[in-house]
N, C-alpha and C positions, 0 to 999 in steps of 0.2 A: 481498509477500515470500514466497518459497516455503516451505511448511510452517508459515507463521505466520498470514498474514491470510486464514484460511478463513472460512466463513460464520458460525461461532460467534464468532470474534474480531470480525468486522465488526458483528454484532448487539450485542456488548458495547460496542464503540466508539461505536455509535450512541446509547447511553444517555448518553454523555459529550458528544457534539456532534451537533446536528441539522443543521448547515449544511455541515460539511466533506465534500468528495467522498471516498468510500472506494474503495479499489482491491482487486480480487481478487489472489490469488496469480497468478503467470504460469502460464498453461495453454497447452500447444502446440496449434496449429491441428489437428493430426492427432488429438490426444486428444479435442478437442471434436467433431470429425466422426465419429470411430469409437468413442469411449469411452462410458462411463456418464455421460450428460449430467446426470442428476439428481444424481449424486454430485459431479461435477466443477464444474458452473457454476450449479446451482440456488441461489436465494437468497431471503431473506424480504423481503416488502414494506417492512419497517421499515428496511431498509438504504439505501433511496434517499436521496440520489443516490449511485449506485454504478457503477464502471467495471470492465469486463472487460479484463484484460490478457492479450494473446495473444503467443505466441512462434512464430516460423516464418520461412521465407524463400521460400516458393512463393506467388506472388500469387494463384493460383486457389484454393489451399487456405485461405489467410488470408481471402479473400473469402467462401468458404463458411462458415468459422468465425465471421466477423463477422456474416453474415446470421443464423446460428443465435443468436448472442449478442443481436442486436437483437430477434429473435423472443422471446427469454426476457425481454426488458424492460430490458436494461441502458441506462443513460443515456449511456454513452460506451464506445467500443472503443479500447483503447490497444495500440499495437505496441511491444513491448519490443526496444530496440536498445542495451541496456546491460548485461544480465546476463552475467557472465563465468564462469558455472559450467562444470564439465567437460561436463555434459550438453549445454549449448548449443554448446560448442565442437565437440563430436563431430558435432552436427547442422548446424554452420555457420550458426547464427542468433544471436539475442541480440547481444552486443557485437561479434561477428564482422562484423555488418552495417555497423559504422562504416566499414569499408573499401569498402563497396559502396553509395554514396549513390544511384546510379541504380536499383539493385534495391530499395532502400527506397522510392524514389518509385513504382516499379511496384507494390509491395505496398500502399502507401497508396492509390494510385489504384484498385486493384482492390477494396480494402476499402470505400472510399467509394462505389464503384459498386454495392455489394451491399446497402446500406441507407441510410436517412436519418439514422442515428445518427452523432454526431460521431466522427471518427477522430483520435486524437492519437498522438504519438510520444514515447517516453521513451528517452533516450540518454545516453552518456558524452560527454566532450569529446575523445575519441580513444582509440586502442588502440596499445599497443606503441610503435613508433618514429614514429608519426604526429605531425606538428606540430599541437598542439591547436587553434589558431585556424583553420588551414586545414581541418582535419577537421570541426570543429563547424560552421563556416560553410557548407562544402560540403553537409553533410547537411541543415542547416536550409534552405538554398536549394532543394535538390532536393525535399525534403518539401513545402515551401511551394508550389513549382511544380505539385506533384501535387494540391494542394488542402488540405493540412494547415495549420491556423492556430494550433495549440498544440503547443509543444515543452516537455517536462519534462526538465531537464538535471541529471544527477548530475555535479557539478563536479569530477570526477576522471577521469583516464585509467583504463583497464583494461589491466593487463599480462597478456595471455593467455599469454605465454611468460615464465615466471619467477616468477609469484606465484599462490598458491592463491586460490580464490574468497573465503575469509575475509580473506586479506591484501589483496585488492583493495578491500575495504570500508574499509580504514584506512591502508594504507601509501602509496599514491600521494597526492601533495599536492593539496589543494583549491585551485581557482582560481575563486573566486566572481566576481572582477573580470571574467574572460573572459565569464562568463554575463551579467553586467550590460552588457558591451560589445556582446554579441550583440543584446540588447534595444534598446540605443541606436542601433545601426546597422541593425536590422531592426524598426522600430517597428510594422510591420503584423503581426508575430507576437506571440502571447501566449506569454511565456516564464516558466516555473515553475522555481524553484530547488529542488534536492534535493542531499543528500549532506552528512553530518557536522553537521547542524543539531541542536544539543544540547537546545534548549528553545525556547519561544515567543519569549522575549526575543532570543535569538540569531537565530532565524528572521526576526523582524521587522527586525533591524538589517541582516542580510545580504541580505534580500529587498527592500530599499529600491530603488525604481525599477523593480522587476519586477512581474509580474502575479499572483504568488502564490508559495507555498512548499509543499513536500511534506515531511512528517515520516515517517520510516520507523522505525528502531530506537528513537528517542526516544519515539515514540507507543506502541510495543509494550512496551518495557521499563519505561516510567513512564507508563502510560496516564492517570493522574490529571491530567496536564498538559492533556489534551484538554478538560477542563471549562472552561478559560479561552478556548477557541477562539471560541465563539460571541460572548461579550461583547467580546473584544479585536479580532477580525477582522471580525465581521459586525454589531456593534452590537446583538446580540440577547441575551436572557436565557440563562444557562446552563440546561441541561435539568434539573440537579439542584443542590442547594445545596452538596453536598460529596461526597467519594468514597464514604462509607458509604451515603448516600442513593442514589447511583447504583447501587451493588451491589444494594441492595434492589429497585431498579427492574428489574434484570436477572433477578431470581429467577423471575418467571413464565415467562420465556423458557426458563430452565433446566428448570423443571418440565415444560413442554410438550415439550421435546426428550427428556427422560428417559422420558416416556410413549411416545415414538416409538422408544425403544430406543437412543438416543444415550448414549454413556458420559459420566459426570460429568466425568471428566478432560478430555474433548474441549472442555469449556467452561471449567472452572476453570483450566486451564493458561494461559489468556490473561489471567487476573486476578492472577497471582502478584506482579506488580510494582506493583499498584495503590497501595499505601501506602508506597512507597519514600521513605525520608527521614523518615517519621513514626514516632512512638512506637507500638510494637506491630507494626511491619511484619514483623519476623522471626517473631513468633508467628503472624501471618496466613499467611505462606508455609509455615511448618512444619506447621501444622494441615492446610492443604489438601493439601500434598505427601504427608504421612505417612498420611493417612486416606482419600484420595479413592478408593482401590481396595478399601476394606473393604466387605463385604456390607452392603447397606442404606444406603450413603452416598447422600445426596441434598441437597436445598436446606438441610436442617437443619444439615449440616456447615458450609455457608457462614455460616449464622446464628451457629453456635457459634464460628466463627473470628472473626467480628465482635465477639461478646461477649467473647471471650478477650483482645481487644486493650485492653479496659478500659471499654467502654460497651456496653450492650445495645441491641438494635435499636429499642426503644421511644423512644430519644432521637433517632432519625433517621427515623422513619416519617413 
């Protein structure tokens, strides 16, 4: 998610789940090729498994960006065919590509030819006046013919004409059944469900019969839910016994990045929703938000925010 799932967010989420595949923000192919790669797509080894999500509509440029991403060590390269932002509309990529399945296939083929890393596609079920089943199946079939075996489907249309990017995340109705029908009729495809999944229970229920689920805003706004991912979906122990212990596990990462000159807010902003629904959550958010920019603020601020919630770190170390 753009401006959300940066490398610090992903490092934080990794202390909550060791098994889930993490995704970068969408980065345009042109930015990868011409921009500051260390800033845009560098990542920490602790983030594995991690996928690089690319935006673009020129096969040759996407191929070059995919090769660069593979050289950086990404475990998957994902082509975004679902983002409805103004930026992608002006560049005629993202969700605009739902109208051009043949071009998507050409992009996938070029990207696959550039490296041995798996190439996947993330899409919507259609845009504007498209009939969703026809649009989704056409895209899936063309992508599969080009060699793509995994499709991540945000189960909403994107209305490029009439709705803002924010409205496109909530207003168009969800059609999970269509995504399940795609899997039933195209069993050779791995189909991952995305869009409007509120929590793990909801994701498990709606993802029945599919190959996986992708959480976006739920994982970001209430990251504590990720602690149950490994036990519930992978049959593995949770990386930490509770949210407080996970926060403490993240502190060495914060210290290391502060020493490199990264701002404290760049990391703590991803933690504000950690205790949503728990006693002391408001105190946690307020302390981090109000004090993060003060001179000398560092990991001690995080420790103090934990203590202010009602229990010191010694209870969770």
